[in-house]
N, C-alpha and C positions, 0 to 999 in steps of 0.2 A: 325264453329259449322253447322252440316250437317240438312236436314230437318228430322224431324220425320214422317216417312211415316209407309203403313201397315206393312212392313217388318220390321223396326227398333221397332215398338208398341210391339213386341212380344219378344223381346230379354230377356233372363234371366239374371238378376243380381245379384250379392252377393256383400254385402258391409259388411264389417268387421269391428270393433271398439273396442278398449280398454276402459273400463270404469274409467281408471285412466291416461288417455294421457293427459300429461301438453301442447303437444304444438298445438291439435287440439281437443278441449273439445268435448265430449260426445254429447252435446247439437248440436253443427255443424253436427256432424255425422246424428242426427235424422232429422235436417230439411233438409239435404241433401237427406236421403232417401225419404220424403215425396214429395220433388219435384220430384224425378224420378218417384214416383208413380203416380203424376199428370202428367206426360209426356208419360208414357207407360202403357201397362197393369199391375196393382199395384199386381196381383197374381203371376207375373213374377220377383219381387223383394224381396229379402231377406236380412234383415238387421239382423246380429249374433253381439251381446256384448261379450265381455270375462273380466270376473271379474279380476280386479287387475292387467290386462295388460295396460302396459304404451304406448309409441308412437314406438311399436316393433312387435313382432308376439310371437304366442306360439303354442306349439305341438297341441292343440285343434284346434285353427285357421287352422293350416295347414291341419289337417285332414278335415276339413270342406272345404276347398278349394279344396282338392283332391275329396272328394265326388262330388262337384259341377262341377267338370272337367270331371270326369268320367260319369256323368250323361248327361251332355250337350253337348260334344265333342265328334266326333267318335273318336275311337281307332288309334292308330299309329300302323303300322306294322313295 
């Protein structure tokens, strides 16, 4: 566990969670996102939930991940 410093406090985070996840209940995702917001700039933390998604992924989530990557990472040549 590294220190949270000026650089780390501005990192962008996307956290995704299905509302039907039987392994990691949505409540734990919500608690995690609140902890993250207390540690870094809360404006940089995005929490997305997906209706009907279990402990898996869905096309909507993958599109959100792609959009997040496109926004926050430099393009690859």
